[in-house]
C-alpha positions in Angstrom: 53.1 4.0 34.6 49.3 3.2 33.6 46.7 2.6 36.4 45.8 -0.8 34.8 47.9 -3.6 33.3 47.6 -4.8 30.2 48.3 -8.5 29.6 47.9 -10.8 26.3 44.5 -11.6 27.1 43.3 -7.9 27.7 45.2 -6.5 24.8 43.3 -9.1 22.2 40.3 -8.6 23.6 40.5 -4.8 23.6 42.3 -5.2 19.9 39.2 -7.1 18.3 37.0 -4.3 20.0 38.7 -1.5 18.1 38.9 -3.6 14.9 35.4 -4.9 14.8 33.8 -1.6 15.8 36.1 0.1 13.0 35.2 -2.5 10.3 31.3 -1.6 11.6 31.6 1.9 11.9 33.9 3.6 9.6 31.1 3.6 6.6 29.1 5.6 9.1 32.1 7.9 10.1 34.0 6.4 12.8 37.5 7.7 12.2 40.7 5.7 13.2 42.1 8.7 14.5 39.2 10.4 16.5 38.2 8.2 18.8 39.4 6.3 21.9 38.6 3.5 24.2 39.5 2.6 27.6 38.6 -1.0 28.8 39.0 -2.5 31.8 38.0 -6.1 32.9 37.8 -7.0 36.7 38.3 -10.3 38.0 34.9 -9.7 40.1 32.0 -7.3 40.1 33.2 -4.2 41.6 30.2 -4.1 43.8 30.5 -7.3 45.9 32.8 -5.1 48.4 35.7 -7.3 48.2 38.9 -5.9 48.1 39.8 -5.2 44.4 43.3 -5.1 42.7 45.3 -1.8 43.0 45.9 -2.2 39.0 43.3 -4.2 37.3 44.0 -5.6 34.0 43.2 -2.8 30.8 43.6 -1.5 27.4 44.1 1.8 25.8 43.7 3.0 22.3 44.4 6.5 22.1 43.3 6.5 25.7 45.3 9.5 26.6 44.2 12.2 24.0 42.1 14.7 25.6 38.7 15.4 24.1 36.1 18.1 24.5 34.1 15.6 27.0 30.1 16.6 26.7 28.6 16.0 29.5 30.7 12.7 30.7 32.2 15.8 32.5 29.2 16.0 35.1 30.6 13.0 37.0 34.1 14.9 38.2 31.5 17.7 39.5 29.7 15.2 41.1 32.6 13.8 42.7 34.3 17.5 43.4 30.7 18.1 45.1 31.1 15.3 47.5 34.2 16.8 48.6 32.9 20.7 48.9 30.1 18.4 51.5 32.5 16.6 52.9 35.0 19.6 53.9 31.6 21.6 54.9 32.1 24.2 52.3 28.6 23.4 50.8 25.4 22.4 53.2 23.8 20.0 52.4 19.7 21.0 51.1 17.0 20.0 48.9 18.0 21.6 46.1 21.2 20.5 45.9 20.1 16.7 46.1 17.9 17.2 43.2 20.4 19.5 40.8 22.9 16.1 41.5 20.4 13.8 40.1 18.7 15.8 37.6 22.5 16.6 36.2 23.4 12.8 35.5 20.1 11.1 35.2 19.0 14.1 32.5 22.0 15.3 31.8 20.7 18.6 33.0 23.3 21.6 32.0 20.9 23.5 34.2 21.7 21.8 37.5 25.0 21.3 36.3 25.7 24.7 36.9 24.1 25.2 40.2 26.4 22.2 41.4 29.2 24.6 40.0 28.4 27.7 41.3 28.0 25.4 44.8 31.3 24.0 44.9 33.9 26.5 43.8 31.9 29.5 45.5 31.4 31.6 42.1 28.2 32.8 39.7 28.6 33.4 36.2 27.7 35.4 32.8 28.1 39.2 33.4 32.0 41.0 32.6 34.4 40.8 35.0 38.2 42.4 34.6 41.5 43.0 36.5 41.4 41.6 40.2 38.0 40.4 40.1 38.3 38.6 37.2 41.5 36.7 38.6 40.3 36.0 42.0 37.1 34.6 40.5 39.2 32.4 37.8 41.1 31.1 40.8 37.8 30.2 42.8 36.4 28.2 39.5 39.7 26.4 38.8 39.0 24.5 42.6 37.8 21.5 40.6 41.0 21.4 39.0 43.2 22.0 41.9 41.2 18.8 43.8 41.6 16.7 41.1 45.7 17.3 40.3 46.1 17.2 44.0 45.3 12.9 43.4 48.5 12.8 42.2 47.3 10.4 39.3 49.4 10.7 36.0 45.8 10.5 33.8 44.6 13.5 35.0 47.8 15.6 34.2 46.3 16.4 30.6 42.2 17.1 32.1 40.7 20.4 32.2 37.3 20.7 34.6 36.3 24.2 35.5 34.4 25.2 32.5 30.1 25.3 32.6 28.3 23.3 30.3 26.4 25.3 27.7 23.3 24.5 25.4 25.2 27.3 22.8 27.2 29.8 22.9 28.9 31.3 26.1 28.6 35.2 26.9 30.6 37.6 29.2 33.2 36.3 31.7 32.3 32.6 30.7 33.2 33.3 26.8 36.3 35.3 28.4 37.4 32.1 30.7 36.7 29.3 28.0 38.5 31.4 25.5 37.1 32.8 22.2 39.2 29.6 20.1 37.8 27.4 23.5 41.5 26.9 24.5 40.1 26.9 28.4 37.3 24.1 27.3 36.9 21.5 29.3 39.2 18.6 28.1 39.4 14.7 29.5 40.8 11.7 28.2 39.3 8.0 28.4 42.2 7.1 30.8 41.5 9.5 33.2 37.5 9.2 33.0 37.7 5.0 33.9 40.3 5.8 36.5 37.7 8.2 38.2 34.9 5.1 37.8 37.2 2.7 39.2 38.6 4.5 41.7 34.6 5.5 42.7 33.7 1.6 42.8 36.7 0.9 44.8 36.5 3.1 47.1 39.9 5.2 46.5 38.5 8.4 45.9 35.7 9.3 48.1 34.8 8.3 51.6 32.3 5.0 51.5 29.1 6.7 52.3 30.0 9.3 49.4 31.0 6.9 46.8 28.3 5.0 47.3 25.7 8.1 46.9 27.8 8.3 43.8 27.6 5.2 41.9 23.6 5.3 42.9 23.3 8.3 41.0 25.0 6.5 37.9 22.9 3.8 38.5 20.3 2.9 35.0 18.3 0.2 35.2 17.5 -1.7 32.1 14.3 -2.7 32.7 12.1 -2.0 29.6 9.4 -0.1 31.3 12.0 2.0 33.2 13.7 3.0 30.0 10.4 3.8 28.2 9.2 5.8 31.0 13.1 7.7 31.4 13.4 8.2 27.0 16.2 11.2 28.2 18.3 8.9 31.0 21.1 8.0 28.5 20.0 4.6 27.8 18.6 4.7 23.9 21.5 5.5 21.9 24.4 4.9 24.4 26.1 2.0 26.0 23.1 0.8 27.9 20.9 -0.3 24.5 23.7 -2.5 23.4 23.7 -4.4 26.9 21.9 -8.2 27.8 18.7 -8.1 29.9 19.7 -8.9 33.4 22.9 -6.7 32.7 23.4 -3.7 35.8 25.0 -0.8 34.2 26.4 2.6 35.9 26.9 5.2 33.4 27.5 8.6 32.2 27.4 10.0 28.9 27.5 13.1 26.5 26.9 14.5 23.0 26.8 17.8 21.0 25.8 18.2 17.3 26.5 22.1 16.4 26.8 24.4 19.0 27.9 27.5 17.6 31.3 26.3 19.0 33.5 24.1 16.6 35.8 23.0 19.2 32.8 21.9 21.2 30.4 20.2 18.6 30.1 17.2 17.3 30.5 14.7 19.7 29.4 11.4 21.3 30.8 9.9 24.3 29.6 7.3 27.2 31.8 5.8 29.7 30.1 2.8 32.7 30.7 0.3 34.4 28.6 -3.0 33.7 28.0 -5.9 35.7 27.0 -8.9 33.0 24.3 -11.5 34.0 27.0 -14.1 34.1 29.0 -12.5 36.4 31.7 -11.0 34.2 32.1 -7.0 34.9 33.9 -4.5 33.2 34.4 -0.8 32.9 34.1 0.7 29.1 35.0 4.6 27.9 34.4 5.4 24.4 34.7 9.0 22.9 34.4 9.7 19.6 34.1 13.4 17.6 33.4 14.2 13.6 29.6 15.4 12.5 28.5 11.9 10.6 29.5 9.5 14.0 27.9 12.4 16.7 24.6 11.4 14.8 25.0 7.6 14.7 22.7 6.4 17.2 23.7 2.6 16.8 27.8 4.0 17.3 28.1 3.4 21.1 25.5 0.7 21.4 27.9 -1.3 19.2 31.0 -0.7 21.1 28.8 -2.2 24.3 27.0 -5.3 22.2 30.4 -6.2 21.0 32.4 -5.5 24.3 29.8 -8.2 25.9 30.6 -10.8 23.0 34.6 -10.2 24.1 34.4 -10.3 27.6 31.5 -13.0 28.3 33.7 -15.1 25.7 37.0 -14.9 28.1 
């Protein structure tokens, strides 16, 4: 059973979102069989602190299909780091704070890999074999073991154990991912939406730690801030399509050609949104394909249509 409930009104909004996006972006490379959507509609702003329903209203289109998630996976690593801090496995320090900020705000791969090393007690690169490699793989897979321990059905098909690379992998990182990429990170829009919902409803982390994660995800839409932070995943992502006065918390990611066809040409965004008139929603969109990955207006277009449909309810 899905963690969200699809009622007729939510189904209608979701279907219209998919259909209108196809009408606009198929000529620009969107393929009906190569994108996915999860949309959650909330009865009240999740930041209000009121108790939220166990099952939100939601809609999914190909929402259990796994994708190479690009940098959206960094949200999962941020949550994992908070768990490790709570356990005492990691000691808090200034460089970790800087890395957790930069891996979300600027989507830094270097910062992310620092966090992964700390959370799993591993380092990467040089070749390992035999028992050394077996022990290393077990440690690196801690993030997977943590998320599977939550028992959420949406997390069954995911894989969150690989570092983020700007091009090819080498040494133990290539061995671990597989030359054919079979062990790459994988996420679905449903799994991502569920984690967003859990963060904002306090069902995956202690309140202070959930608040810390939400603060890292916040992206002001003030034009001066956006102009000063051009790499902060607002322009060409959902944030660009949202109206003035909207509050946005998001994590996006994209790849062009990386040298690895199983990890190339993706463009994704995942967000919780509070609109000026009081409506709120969670939207996750994953796309793949060479043309659509380069289409800067696609994700803002999804957000723009979602706002129109949600605000009109």
